[in-house]
C-alpha positions, 0 to 999 in steps of 0.5 A, a space after each residue: 673359646 680360643 686358647 690363650 697364646 703364650 707371651 713371646 720370650 725374647 732372647 736378650 743377652 745379659 747386660 754388664 753390671 754398670 754404675 755411671 755407665 762404667 762396666 764394672 767387669 772392665 774396671 779390673 783392666 785398668 791399673 788405677 782410678 783417679 778420684 776428685 771430690 769437692 773442694 771442702 772434701 768428701 770421705 768415702 771408703 775410708 779415704 778423704 777426697 778433695 779438689 786434688 786428684 787421688 790415684 788409687 791402684 784398682 788392685 787395692 780396691 774391692 768391688 764394693 769400694 769401686 761401686 761406692 766411688 762410682 755411685 757418689 755424685 760428689 766424686 769424679 772418678 776417672 780410669 787411668 789407662 795403661 799407657 798413661 801409667 807408662 808415660 808417667 814412669 
């Protein structure tokens, strides 16, 4: 009887933790997130989000709150880039 061969082990790099295609480790590089909800409104993380955009500094959010925002299909979450913050000042 032939000896059993060991399964091949590939060296796979660990993948970043993502939600909705967003690398959560990189979100802390953003100064803020802009969140929009449905016209009727949507409560998430203790805040109400409606059709008007709400900008929240990333430093004011926990990782769990960011995950909840990104995972909610009724919310549109966009990162605010550092140059966008300076342009608005």
